[in-house]
N, C-alpha and C positions, 0 to 999 in steps of 0.2 A: 596667073594663078596666085591665090592668097597664101601668105606664109603665116597666117594666124594659127596659133597653137590649136591642135585638134582636140575637141571635147569628145571623149569616148564614154558612152553610156553602156552599162552592162545590165542586160535583162536576165537576171540570174535564176529565175524560178518559173514565172508564168503561172497560168491558171489551168492549162489544159493537159500538160504532160503528166505521165505517171512513171513509176520506176519500171513498169513492164516495158515501156518504150525507151526510157533512158535510165539505166541502173544507177548512175551517179547523181541523180536529181536530189538537190538539197531540200529537205522537208521540215526538219525541226528548227526551232529558233537558233540553236547553236550551229547547225549545219548551214543555215542561210547566212548567218553572221560571218562564218568562216569563209564561205564562198564570196561574200562581199569584200572581205579583207583581201583575199587572194586577187580578186579582180582589180581592186584599187592599187595594190602593189604592182600589178602587171601594167597599169597605165590608165585605168578607168578613173574618171572623176565624178560621174553620176552613177548611182545605183538605182535602177528602175525596179521598184519593189512590189511584188505580190507576196502573200504569206499563206501558210497552210495551218489547218487546225490539228488537233491531237491525232486525228485519223489520216492525216496527210491530204485532206481535201482543201480546195481553195476556200478562203474565208475573208470577209471584210470586218471581222470582229476587231474592235478598237483595242481590246486588251492584248490580242496577239500582235497587232502592229506595234503597240507600245513596247512589248517585251522584245521583239526583234529589233526595233529601233535602238533601244537601250544597249543591246548586245553589240550591234554594229558600231554605235558611237563609242563604246568602250574599246573597240578593236582598231578603228581607223577613222580618219577625217574624210568625209565625202559629202557630196550633195545628194541628199535622199529625196527620191522622187516616188511618191506613192501612186500606185495605179488606182483610179476610180472606176476602171472597167469591170473589175471583179471577174467572175466567170460568166459566161453567157447565161442570161436569165436572172441574174442577181437584181433584186429590187433597188430602185434608185436611192431610197433612203439609206440602205445598207452600203451602197457604193460610196456615198458621201461621208459616212460617219468617221472614217479614219482621218479625214482632213482636219478634224478638230484638234489633232495632235500637233498641228502646225509644222509639217515638214517643209523643206526648202521649196519643193515643187510638187505638183500633182498633175496627172494627165487628164485630158478632157477630149473624149472621142466625139467627132463632129458629124455623125450621121448614122442612121440605121442602114444595115447592109446584110446581105447573105454572108454567113461566116462558115464556109464549108457547107455542111448539111443543116446548119442551125441559122437562126436569125439573131444578130447582135443589135439590140434595140437601143436607139439613141434618138428619140423624137426631139423636137424643139423644146418641149417642156422639160424633158430629161436633161438636155444640154444646159438650159438656163438654170435648172435646179442645182446641178453640179457646179456650174460656173459661179453661182451665188455663194455656195459653200467655200469655194476656193478663194473668192474675193473677200468674203467676210473674215476669213482666217489669215489674210495677208500672205497668201501662198502664191508663188508664181505658177502660172498654167503652162503646160506643154500641150499644144493642140495636136491631136492625132488625126491625120488625114489619110484615108484609105483610097480615095478616088478623087477625080477632078471636081465633081459636083460638090464634094465636101469642102474643098478649098473655096468654092464660090459661096458656100454657106458661111465659112469663116468671115469672108469679106462683108457679107450682108449683116451678120450678127454683130460684128465689131462696130460697124457703122451705126447700128441701132443701140449700141451700148449693152448688148446682152451677154457678150463674152469679153474678157479683159483685152484692152487694146495692147497692153504690154504682155507679150507671151513669147514662148519658144515654139517652133514648128517642128513636127516630126512626121515625115512621110513614111507610112507603113505600107510597103509594096510587096505583092506576092501572095496576099491572102486570097484563097478561092472565093470569089465574090467581089473582090476589089481590083484595083489596077495591078497589072503585071509588073514584076520587077525588071523593067527594061530601061536602057539609057534614055531612049526617046521620051518615055513617060516621066522620068525624073527631070529631064531638061524642061519639058513643058510645064511641070509644076513649079519648078524654081523660077522660071521666067515670069510667072504670075505674081511673085512676091514683091512687096515694097522694098525699096533700097534700104539696106541696113538690117533687114529682118534676119535674125538668127534661125538656122534650120539644120535638121539632121535627117538622115534616112535610115530606116530599119528594113533591110531586105530579108524576106523569109526564105527558109530552106536554102536551095542552091543559089538564090538571089542575094544572099547575105554578103558574100565576098565581092562580087562585081559591083553591087550598089555602094559598098564601103569604098572601094577603090575610086569610083567615079565621084563620089561625094568629096573625097579628099582632094581630087584634082579640081573640083568645081568651087572649092572654098567652103563647103558645108562641113557638117559634123556627122558622127557615126554612132549608131546603136548596134551592138552585137550581143550575143549571149544565147544560152541554150533555150530560153523561152522561144526564140525565133528560129533557131537552127541547131540541131543536135549533132550535125556532122562536121568534121574537120575537112574531109574530102569525101568524094563519092565512096560509099561503103565503109567508111572509117568514122566511128563515133568520136566526137571531141572528148578529150580527157576531162576537161573542166571549162568553166567560163573563162578562167584566166588564160587558157591556151588560145581561145578565140580573140581575146583582147591583145595578147602578145603579138599575134600575127598582124593585126591592124597597126600596132605601134611600129613594127618593123617596116611595113609598107609606107606608112606616113613619114618615117624618117628619110626614106629615099626621095620623098617629095619636099623635103625641108619643112615639114610640118610636125614638129615634136608634139607628143601627147601633152595636152594641157594639164598643169597641176590643178589641184582643187581650187586654189586661190585664183589662178588664171581663169579657170572656168567660171568661177563666181563673177569675176570682173567682166568677162565677155558677155555673160548673160544679164549682167546688171544686178546680180544678187548681193553684191557687196555694198550697194548704195544704202 
């Protein structure tokens, strides 16, 4: 088992939740920045960032990303990772726009899929368009993989030079329409990676905790947060993103894998170069 410090990514908002489902959902720039600071203080080193407009709806507006980014930077040091997924149905040109602000990282979803009752569209043209925006702005890509076929797509598109060869991998498991959040699925995906490839797992819903625990044991990294899971345990809503981060920090400590500082996370990911 690896003793590498554990990179914890906090997915603090998301694009699908509303306050009807989760009353403590941060929506305004100040609320999102406060949630980011709390998550970092709890042990997160990456903030996976979606933003909301004045009506609390998901948006890819550059001005909103810029405002939220400034407020987070004023509160804490962290690796900012912009979502280029937006909400289901967001046009690709809008999904790309915030990357012009040159965050540390940006996500790149690697295939079209059923997403619950909706379709999350990521054609090869969409993938290459977003990948080009990420590369042109000298941003590190986190490739989001929801099933095994998408991992094969990564290998093929990297070989063709269509997506960045240097990237971080995130396995998003438990989405209805993607791979289930099971140990056997996680092991199968990780076994397909090249040696030295950094990776994390984001388990949705009840899969968040078991996927985090097994990633820690397997030498990977972890994404938690209310975007992926609003419950602390069955029937009990999480108080905050920080509470979900704190639990992972405690578990990781028992594995002798302390939460990575922001500087350590940059070094592990190669962002400090």
